[in-house]
C-alpha positions as CSV (number, residue, x, y, z in Angstrom):
1,M,171.7,125.8,145.0
2,N,171.2,125.1,141.3
3,F,167.5,124.8,140.5
4,L,168.1,122.8,137.4
5,N,169.9,120.0,139.3
6,Q,167.1,119.2,141.7
7,R,166.3,115.5,142.2
8,V,163.4,113.7,143.9
9,K,162.7,110.1,144.5
10,Y,158.9,110.4,144.6
11,C,156.2,112.7,143.2
12,C,154.1,114.3,145.9
13,Y,156.1,112.4,148.6
14,C,154.5,109.0,147.9
15,I,154.0,108.2,144.2
16,N,156.7,106.3,142.3
17,L,158.5,108.4,139.7
18,K,157.8,106.2,136.8
19,L,154.1,106.0,137.6
20,S,153.8,109.7,138.2
21,A,155.6,110.4,134.9
22,I,153.2,108.2,133.0
23,I,150.3,110.0,134.6
24,L,151.8,113.4,133.8
25,G,152.3,112.3,130.2
26,V,148.7,110.9,129.8
27,V,147.1,114.0,131.4
28,N,149.2,116.3,129.2
29,I,148.1,114.4,126.1
30,C,144.4,114.6,127.1
31,F,144.7,118.3,128.0
32,N,146.4,119.1,124.7
33,I,143.9,117.2,122.7
34,Y,141.0,119.0,124.4
35,E,142.7,122.4,123.9
36,L,143.5,121.5,120.2
37,N,139.8,120.5,119.7
38,T,138.6,123.8,121.2
39,A,141.0,125.9,119.1
40,I,140.0,124.1,115.9
41,K,136.3,124.0,116.6
42,Y,135.7,127.5,118.1
43,G,138.9,129.4,117.2
44,I,139.2,130.4,120.9
45,I,142.0,129.7,123.2
46,D,141.0,129.7,126.9
47,F,143.8,130.7,129.2
48,H,141.4,130.5,132.1
49,F,142.0,134.2,132.9
50,L,142.0,135.6,129.4
51,Q,140.2,134.4,126.2
52,V,142.0,135.1,123.0
53,D,140.3,135.1,119.6
54,A,142.7,132.7,117.8
55,V,141.3,132.9,114.2
56,E,144.4,134.4,112.8
57,L,146.7,132.5,115.1
58,K,145.0,129.1,114.5
59,P,147.8,127.5,112.5
60,F,150.4,128.4,115.1
61,V,148.3,127.4,118.0
62,C,147.4,124.0,116.4
63,A,151.1,123.5,115.6
64,S,152.1,124.2,119.2
65,F,149.5,121.7,120.5
66,F,150.7,119.1,117.9
67,I,154.3,119.6,119.1
68,S,153.2,119.2,122.7
69,I,151.3,116.0,121.9
70,L,154.2,114.6,120.0
71,S,156.7,115.4,122.8
72,N,154.4,113.7,125.3
73,V,154.0,110.6,123.1
74,L,157.8,110.5,122.9
75,W,158.0,110.9,126.6
76,L,155.7,107.9,127.2
77,W,157.6,105.9,124.6
78,G,160.9,106.7,126.3
79,I,159.5,105.6,129.6
80,F,158.1,102.3,128.4
81,D,161.2,101.4,126.3
82,E,163.6,102.8,128.9
83,K,165.3,105.1,126.4
84,P,166.0,108.4,128.1
85,M,167.2,110.2,125.0
86,I,163.7,110.0,123.5
87,M,162.4,111.7,126.7
88,L,164.6,114.7,126.2
89,P,162.2,116.8,124.0
90,E,159.5,116.8,126.8
91,I,162.1,117.7,129.4
92,M,163.1,120.8,127.4
93,L,159.6,121.7,126.4
94,S,158.3,121.5,129.9
95,L,161.2,123.7,131.2
96,V,160.4,126.3,128.6
97,F,156.8,126.1,129.6
98,V,157.7,126.8,133.3
99,F,159.6,129.9,132.3
100,F,157.0,131.1,129.8
101,F,154.1,130.6,132.2
102,G,155.8,132.5,135.0
103,F,156.8,135.3,132.7
104,Y,153.5,135.5,130.9
105,V,151.3,135.5,133.9
106,T,153.4,138.0,135.7
107,I,153.1,140.4,132.7
108,Y,149.4,139.7,132.5
109,L,148.9,140.6,136.2
110,I,151.0,143.7,136.0
111,L,149.5,145.1,132.7
112,L,146.0,143.8,132.6
113,A,144.9,143.3,136.2
114,P,144.6,147.0,137.0
115,S,141.6,147.2,134.6
116,G,139.5,144.7,136.6
117,E,136.8,145.2,139.1
118,G,137.7,146.4,142.5
119,W,140.8,148.2,141.2
120,E,139.7,151.5,142.7
121,I,139.2,150.0,146.1
122,Y,142.2,147.7,146.5
123,G,144.7,148.9,143.9
124,W,148.1,147.3,143.7
125,Y,147.3,145.1,146.7
126,I,145.3,142.8,144.3
127,V,148.2,142.7,141.8
128,I,150.8,141.9,144.5
129,F,148.6,139.3,146.2
130,N,147.8,137.6,142.9
131,L,151.5,137.8,141.9
132,I,152.7,136.2,145.1
133,V,150.0,133.6,145.6
134,G,149.0,132.8,142.1
135,V,152.1,133.0,140.0
136,L,154.6,131.8,142.5
137,M,152.5,128.9,143.7
138,I,151.4,127.7,140.3
139,T,154.8,128.2,138.8
140,Y,156.2,126.1,141.7
141,V,153.8,123.3,141.0
142,F,154.8,123.3,137.3
143,Y,158.4,123.4,138.4
144,H,157.9,120.5,140.7
145,F,156.4,118.4,137.9
146,W,159.4,119.4,135.8
147,V,161.7,118.2,138.6
148,V,159.8,114.9,138.7
149,R,160.3,114.4,134.9
150,F,164.0,115.4,135.1
151,S,164.6,113.1,138.1
152,L,163.1,110.1,136.2
153,Y,165.2,111.0,133.1
154,Q,168.4,111.2,135.2
155,S,167.6,107.9,137.1
156,M,166.9,106.1,133.8
157,R,170.2,107.4,132.3
158,E,172.2,106.3,135.3
159,A,170.5,102.9,135.4
160,I,171.3,102.3,131.7
161,A,174.9,103.5,132.2
162,V,175.3,101.0,135.1
163,R,173.8,98.3,133.0
164,N,176.0,99.0,130.1
165,E,179.1,99.2,132.3
166,G,178.2,95.7,133.7
167,T,177.9,94.4,130.2
168,I,181.3,95.8,129.2
169,M,183.0,94.4,132.3
170,Q,181.3,91.0,131.6
171,N,182.6,91.1,128.0
172,L,186.1,92.0,129.2
173,Y,186.3,89.0,131.6
174,S,184.9,86.6,129.0
175,V,187.8,87.3,126.6
């Protein structure tokens, strides 16, 4: 089974794809604006499990948040104007994020988790439990949201192709 060709008709089994994609876009824009504000104001990026002093990385961090905000604005624009090619940057960026998140958190748990409290008592059980429960479940949620986005993109592309085919056939018969 090819995991990049998954399709769904609803998000979370009950929400329309278009509505859920709009909600995902708006939530991502709000989150990125908040994180951009935090990075500019305090120079700290909060990864919820690791705080990084971002003074020397501030230009790169700000640029990444601007790129993410721009791709989400393009995403919403593509939804409202029914132009799937405009939605493509967010599809690619969110797929990269899914892979990056899974890889980064796995490396974090393997390299940095052994220095935490309780390591002497529980050892590798903590790392394995966090890896299985935390990384796999959260990565699956991000992957599911990517599948929702990709499904909307594919369905819009197919609807436009059918519409264009109907127009071509109509023009052929009118000649």
